[in-house]
C-alpha positions as CSV (number, residue, x, y, z in Angstrom):
1,M,52.6,108.7,83.8
2,H,56.1,107.9,83.1
3,T,58.2,107.2,86.4
4,I,62.1,108.1,85.8
5,Q,64.3,105.5,87.2
6,P,66.7,106.6,89.9
7,I,70.5,106.7,88.5
8,Q,72.6,104.7,90.4
9,P,76.6,105.3,91.1
10,V,78.7,103.2,88.4
11,R,79.8,100.0,89.6
12,G,82.9,100.1,91.9
13,T,82.3,103.4,92.9
14,H,80.7,104.8,96.2
15,D,79.5,108.1,97.8
16,L,81.1,109.5,100.7
17,I,78.3,110.7,102.9
18,G,77.7,111.0,106.5
19,D,79.5,108.3,108.6
20,H,81.7,107.2,106.0
21,K,83.0,110.4,105.0
22,L,84.1,111.1,108.6
23,S,86.0,108.0,108.8
24,H,87.6,109.0,105.5
25,L,88.2,112.3,106.8
26,H,89.7,111.2,110.2
27,V,92.1,108.9,108.3
28,I,93.4,111.4,106.1
29,Q,93.7,114.3,108.7
30,T,95.5,111.6,111.2
31,A,97.8,110.6,108.6
32,R,98.5,114.6,107.6
33,H,99.1,115.0,111.3
34,I,101.7,112.3,111.9
35,V,103.6,112.9,108.7
36,S,103.9,116.3,109.4
37,L,105.8,115.3,112.8
38,Y,108.3,113.8,110.4
39,G,108.8,116.8,108.2
40,F,106.9,115.7,105.1
41,E,105.0,118.4,103.1
42,E,101.7,117.6,100.9
43,W,101.9,117.4,97.1
44,S,98.9,117.2,94.6
45,T,99.2,116.0,91.3
46,P,96.6,115.8,88.4
47,I,94.4,112.6,88.6
48,F,95.4,111.9,85.0
49,E,98.6,111.6,83.3
50,E,100.3,110.8,80.3
51,T,99.7,106.7,79.9
52,R,103.4,106.1,79.8
53,V,104.2,107.5,83.3
54,F,102.3,104.5,84.4
55,S,103.2,101.7,81.7
56,R,106.9,102.9,82.4
57,S,106.7,102.9,86.1
58,L,104.3,99.5,86.6
59,G,105.5,97.7,83.6
60,D,103.4,96.2,80.6
61,L,103.2,93.0,82.1
62,S,101.7,94.1,85.7
63,D,98.0,93.4,86.3
64,V,97.4,97.2,86.9
65,V,98.4,98.0,83.1
66,S,97.4,95.0,81.2
67,K,93.9,94.8,82.9
68,E,93.0,97.4,85.2
69,M,94.0,100.9,83.9
70,Y,91.6,103.2,82.6
71,S,93.1,105.1,79.7
72,F,91.5,107.1,76.7
73,Q,92.7,109.2,74.1
74,D,91.8,112.8,74.3
75,R,90.9,115.0,71.2
76,E,94.5,115.5,70.1
77,G,94.9,111.7,70.2
78,E,96.9,111.7,73.2
79,S,96.7,108.5,75.6
80,L,96.0,109.7,79.1
81,T,95.3,107.4,82.2
82,L,93.5,107.8,85.5
83,R,96.0,107.6,87.9
84,P,95.9,104.2,89.5
85,E,98.6,104.6,91.8
86,G,100.3,107.9,93.1
87,T,104.1,107.0,93.3
88,A,104.7,107.5,89.6
89,A,103.4,110.9,89.6
90,I,105.1,112.0,92.4
91,C,108.4,111.0,90.8
92,R,107.4,112.7,87.6
93,A,106.5,115.6,89.3
94,L,109.9,115.9,91.3
95,V,111.5,115.8,87.8
96,T,108.9,118.4,85.6
97,N,109.4,120.3,88.4
98,T,113.2,120.6,88.7
99,L,113.5,119.5,92.2
100,T,116.0,116.7,91.7
101,Q,118.6,119.2,92.8
102,S,116.9,120.1,95.7
103,L,116.8,116.9,97.9
104,P,115.8,115.2,99.8
105,Q,112.0,116.0,99.2
106,K,109.6,114.3,101.6
107,V,106.4,114.2,100.2
108,F,102.7,113.1,101.3
109,Y,99.6,112.9,99.0
110,T,96.1,112.1,99.4
111,G,93.7,111.4,96.5
112,P,91.4,109.2,94.4
113,M,92.9,106.6,92.5
114,F,91.1,104.3,89.8
115,R,91.5,100.8,88.7
116,Y,89.1,98.3,86.5
117,E,88.9,95.4,88.9
118,R,86.3,93.3,90.6
119,P,84.9,95.2,93.5
120,Q,85.2,93.7,97.1
121,K,85.3,94.5,100.4
122,G,87.4,97.8,101.0
123,R,88.3,97.4,97.2
124,Y,86.7,99.8,94.7
125,R,87.1,101.1,91.1
126,Q,87.7,104.5,92.3
127,F,89.2,104.3,95.9
128,H,91.4,106.7,97.9
129,Q,94.8,106.5,99.0
130,I,97.2,108.4,101.4
131,G,100.9,108.1,100.5
132,A,104.5,109.1,101.6
133,E,107.6,109.1,99.5
134,L,111.1,110.0,100.7
135,L,113.3,111.0,97.8
136,G,116.9,111.5,97.8
137,A,117.9,109.3,100.9
138,A,119.6,106.1,100.1
139,E,120.5,105.1,103.7
140,P,118.8,102.1,105.6
141,L,118.0,104.2,108.2
142,A,115.6,106.4,105.8
143,D,113.6,103.0,104.9
144,A,113.1,102.2,108.7
145,E,112.1,105.5,109.5
146,V,109.5,105.7,106.5
147,I,108.3,102.4,107.8
148,A,108.1,103.4,111.5
149,M,106.4,106.4,110.1
150,G,103.3,104.4,108.4
151,F,103.2,102.4,111.7
152,E,102.7,105.6,113.6
153,V,99.9,106.7,111.3
154,L,98.1,103.0,112.3
155,K,98.7,103.5,115.6
156,A,97.4,107.0,115.8
157,L,94.2,105.4,113.8
158,G,94.1,102.9,116.9
159,I,94.8,99.9,114.5
160,A,98.0,98.7,115.0
161,D,97.2,95.7,117.0
162,S,95.1,94.7,113.9
163,V,98.2,94.4,111.5
164,T,101.2,92.8,111.2
165,L,104.4,94.2,109.4
166,E,106.0,91.6,106.8
167,L,109.3,92.6,105.6
168,N,111.4,91.4,102.8
169,T,114.8,92.4,100.9
170,L,115.0,92.5,96.9
171,G,118.7,92.9,97.5
172,D,120.8,95.0,94.9
173,T,120.9,94.5,91.0
174,Q,123.7,91.8,91.4
175,S,121.5,89.8,94.2
176,R,118.4,90.0,92.4
177,D,120.0,89.0,88.9
178,A,121.2,85.8,90.4
179,W,118.0,85.1,92.4
180,R,116.2,85.6,89.2
181,K,118.3,83.1,87.6
182,A,118.0,80.5,90.2
183,L,114.0,81.1,90.2
184,V,113.7,80.9,86.3
185,D,115.7,77.2,86.7
186,Y,113.6,76.2,89.2
187,F,110.2,77.1,87.4
188,V,111.4,75.8,84.3
189,A,111.8,72.4,86.0
190,H,108.4,72.7,87.0
191,K,107.0,74.4,84.1
192,H,104.1,71.6,83.5
193,R,102.8,72.8,87.1
194,L,102.8,76.6,86.3
195,S,99.5,78.4,85.7
196,E,98.9,80.1,82.1
197,E,99.6,83.6,83.7
198,S,102.8,82.4,85.2
199,L,103.8,81.0,82.1
200,T,103.7,84.3,80.7
201,R,105.4,85.8,83.5
202,L,108.3,83.3,83.2
203,E,109.4,84.7,80.2
204,K,109.2,88.4,80.7
205,N,109.2,88.8,84.4
206,P,109.7,85.5,86.7
207,L,109.5,87.4,89.9
208,R,105.7,88.3,89.5
209,I,105.2,84.5,89.8
210,L,105.9,85.4,93.5
211,D,102.7,87.4,93.3
212,S,100.4,84.6,91.9
213,K,97.2,84.0,93.3
214,D,96.5,80.7,91.7
215,E,96.7,78.0,94.2
216,G,98.6,75.7,92.2
217,D,101.5,78.2,91.9
218,K,101.3,78.8,95.6
219,T,101.9,75.2,96.3
220,L,104.7,75.4,94.0
221,L,106.2,78.6,95.4
222,A,106.7,76.9,98.9
223,E,110.1,74.8,97.8
224,A,111.0,78.1,95.3
225,P,114.6,79.7,96.1
226,T,114.6,82.8,98.4
227,I,116.9,85.5,97.7
228,E,118.7,85.2,101.2
229,P,121.7,82.8,99.8
230,F,122.2,85.2,96.8
231,L,122.4,88.6,98.7
232,T,125.7,90.5,98.0
233,P,128.0,91.4,101.2
234,E,126.5,95.1,100.8
235,S,122.9,94.0,100.3
236,R,123.4,91.9,103.4
237,I,124.9,94.8,105.3
238,F,121.7,96.9,104.2
239,W,119.3,94.3,105.2
240,E,120.7,93.7,108.7
241,E,120.9,97.6,109.3
242,L,117.5,97.9,108.2
243,Q,116.4,95.5,110.6
244,Q,118.5,96.7,113.4
245,N,116.9,100.2,112.8
246,L,113.4,98.9,112.9
247,N,114.1,97.4,116.3
248,M,115.5,100.8,117.4
249,F,112.3,102.2,116.2
250,G,110.5,99.8,118.1
251,V,108.7,98.4,115.1
252,Q,108.0,94.5,115.3
253,Y,107.9,92.6,112.4
254,V,108.0,89.1,110.3
255,V,110.3,88.2,107.3
256,N,108.2,87.4,104.5
257,P,110.4,86.1,101.5
258,Y,107.5,86.0,99.0
259,I,106.9,89.9,99.2
260,V,108.2,90.9,95.8
261,R,108.4,94.1,93.5
262,G,108.6,92.8,89.9
263,L,110.5,95.6,88.2
264,D,114.0,96.3,87.8
265,Y,114.1,99.7,89.8
266,Y,112.8,98.4,93.0
267,N,115.4,97.3,95.5
268,H,116.6,96.2,98.7
269,T,113.5,96.9,101.2
270,A,110.0,95.7,100.4
271,F,107.1,95.6,103.1
272,E,103.4,95.1,103.6
273,F,101.3,95.9,106.6
274,V,98.8,93.3,106.5
275,T,95.4,92.0,108.5
276,T,93.0,89.0,108.8
277,H,90.0,91.4,109.5
278,L,89.4,92.2,105.9
279,G,89.2,88.9,104.0
280,A,91.3,87.6,101.6
281,Q,92.6,91.0,100.6
282,G,94.6,91.8,103.8
283,T,97.1,94.3,103.0
284,V,96.2,97.9,104.3
285,L,99.6,99.6,104.1
286,A,102.8,98.8,101.8
287,G,105.6,100.2,100.1
288,G,109.5,99.7,99.4
289,R,112.5,101.2,98.1
290,Y,112.6,102.2,94.3
291,D,115.9,103.8,93.8
292,G,115.5,103.6,89.4
293,L,111.8,104.9,89.2
294,V,112.8,108.7,89.0
295,N,115.3,107.7,86.0
296,Q,112.4,106.4,84.5
297,M,110.7,109.7,84.4
298,G,113.7,111.2,82.6
299,G,115.6,112.6,85.7
300,P,118.6,111.5,87.4
301,D,119.3,108.3,89.8
302,V,117.5,109.4,92.7
303,P,117.4,106.8,95.6
304,A,113.7,106.6,96.9
305,I,111.5,104.9,99.7
306,G,108.0,105.0,100.0
307,W,104.5,103.6,100.9
308,A,100.7,104.0,100.2
309,A,97.5,102.8,102.1
310,G,94.0,102.7,101.0
311,V,91.7,105.1,102.8
312,E,88.7,103.0,102.7
313,R,90.5,99.9,104.2
314,L,91.8,101.8,107.0
315,S,88.4,103.2,107.8
316,L,86.9,99.7,107.8
317,L,89.6,98.9,110.5
318,L,88.7,101.8,112.8
319,K,87.4,100.6,116.1
320,E,86.0,103.7,117.1
321,K,84.3,105.6,114.5
322,P,84.6,109.7,114.6
323,Q,81.6,111.5,115.6
324,A,80.3,114.6,113.8
325,A,80.9,117.9,115.3
326,R,78.1,119.1,117.5
327,S,76.4,122.2,116.4
328,V,74.3,125.0,118.6
329,V,70.8,125.2,116.8
330,L,69.2,128.8,116.9
331,V,65.1,128.2,116.7
332,P,63.3,131.3,116.0
333,I,59.8,131.3,117.5
334,G,57.2,133.3,115.6
335,A,58.5,136.1,113.5
336,P,61.5,137.6,115.4
337,S,63.4,140.2,113.4
338,Q,65.5,138.4,110.6
339,E,68.1,141.1,111.1
340,R,69.0,140.2,115.0
341,V,68.5,136.4,114.1
342,C,71.3,136.9,111.6
343,H,73.4,138.8,113.8
344,I,73.3,136.4,116.6
345,L,74.1,133.5,114.2
346,Q,77.2,135.3,112.7
347,G,78.2,136.6,116.5
348,L,78.6,133.0,117.4
349,R,80.2,131.8,114.0
350,A,82.8,134.5,114.5
351,Q,84.0,132.8,117.6
352,N,84.2,129.3,115.9
353,I,81.3,128.2,117.5
354,R,79.4,125.7,115.0
355,T,75.9,127.4,114.5
356,E,72.7,126.4,112.4
357,I,69.3,127.7,112.3
358,G,66.3,125.6,112.8
359,Y,64.2,126.1,109.7
360,K,60.5,126.0,109.1
361,G,58.3,123.2,110.8
362,S,56.7,123.0,114.3
363,L,58.9,123.3,117.5
364,R,58.6,119.8,118.1
365,K,59.9,118.9,114.6
366,R,62.6,121.3,114.4
367,M,63.5,120.2,118.4
368,E,63.8,116.4,116.8
369,R,65.8,117.7,114.1
370,A,68.3,119.4,116.4
371,G,68.3,116.1,118.4
372,K,69.1,113.8,115.3
373,R,71.9,116.4,114.7
374,N,73.4,115.9,118.2
375,A,73.1,119.5,119.0
376,S,74.7,120.4,122.2
377,H,72.3,123.3,122.7
378,V,69.2,125.0,121.3
379,I,68.7,128.8,121.5
380,F,65.1,130.1,121.4
381,I,64.4,133.5,120.1
382,G,61.1,135.0,119.5
383,E,59.3,138.4,119.5
384,D,58.8,138.6,123.6
385,E,62.6,137.6,123.9
386,L,64.0,140.2,121.6
387,A,61.6,143.0,123.0
388,R,63.7,142.1,126.4
389,D,66.8,141.6,124.5
390,V,67.3,138.0,125.8
391,V,67.4,134.6,124.4
392,R,66.5,131.1,126.0
393,V,69.4,128.3,126.2
394,K,68.5,124.9,126.5
395,N,71.2,122.3,127.4
396,M,70.3,119.3,125.3
397,E,72.4,116.9,127.8
398,N,70.9,117.8,130.9
399,G,67.4,119.5,129.6
400,Q,68.1,122.6,131.7
401,E,67.0,126.0,130.2
402,T,68.4,129.5,130.9
403,E,67.5,133.0,130.0
404,V,70.5,135.1,129.1
405,T,70.8,138.7,127.7
406,C,71.9,138.7,124.0
407,A,75.1,140.7,125.2
408,C,76.0,138.3,127.4
409,L,75.6,135.4,124.7
410,M,77.9,137.3,122.4
411,Q,80.5,138.1,125.2
412,E,80.3,134.9,127.1
413,A,79.0,132.2,124.5
414,K,82.0,129.5,125.2
415,E,81.3,129.6,128.8
416,I,77.6,129.7,128.4
417,L,77.6,127.3,125.4
418,S,80.2,125.1,127.5
419,H,81.3,122.6,124.7
420,D,84.6,122.0,122.9
421,F,83.9,123.8,119.5
422,E,87.6,124.1,118.3
């Protein structure tokens, strides 16, 4: 007899089931609550966009565009891409929904993203992000508040003590142009020591060399010029005010001059919350200021600051895993009236009590299943009980069993089944 082999999930994807799904939801719901305190509203954009949304925003030389995007042609020959990140889609949505005249917009988003890269701990080809974008605010205070909000999300998840905020400035256009020239001069003088990939970047986008993972490049970077000497007076003031504001928000940080965003519409602030608890890939929440991106989407010049975080990575850092909601399990014994059974089930659910029915099997098996489901109480109902209009309630914590009338159960369920069901 031919045996059909089980179909496995695609490499780099995973199913969210049980504890994994609980942790995933906990991260998202915690972030939703925190950002709502800051006045952010949730948007949802399609999981695929025109390819140019991402090729414009991420740059043709970026690893994401050149190596990692899932792009395809639809039946009309249009190039579409599964979204590799969320910021570009939010900026596109701001423009196409004519919201650039209603600024600022405070946006939170969550959903799956797609990148073709080598799977590793906390990194998948289909992964999930939470993100926040403040569109239409140009002040250093806005940057500090958005960073502080990200830190509050990490605190609420109980992982703030596992991360370090690394901060840098990219300056304004004048500052960055002068710095870029100094970097090019430095790298050209050491051209023979650059990796092949960095040689390509040297021609097109030298700032991206600072992102290099090549060990030889990293050695060279240690002596590369930083942006600090090239900051214009205006950029220096912005940088100093940002740090002062972060201090006022009580957010600690370290300056890392090698955090960069290689595209021209990024400016001033760049930051990453990093950890040593996830191996080499240590960034868990990162972002920066991108004042030129909305313009790249066909809109006006709109200042913007935002961040994104990987839900899978945050889930791995949780010290206390969320517990599944507890249920009350109704176990029919014999053949009681199904109408009465359904009446009790729906009556408890109408009071926001999570209620399940213990389906077929021996009483022992059904009690074992109730225990595995971490039921708080089991309600026994049989023909004898219904004849007397009562049920038996067993407290699964202490094993005590009591008999109550059906009417009393309906009227005082939350007291009888004392447990936090909300």
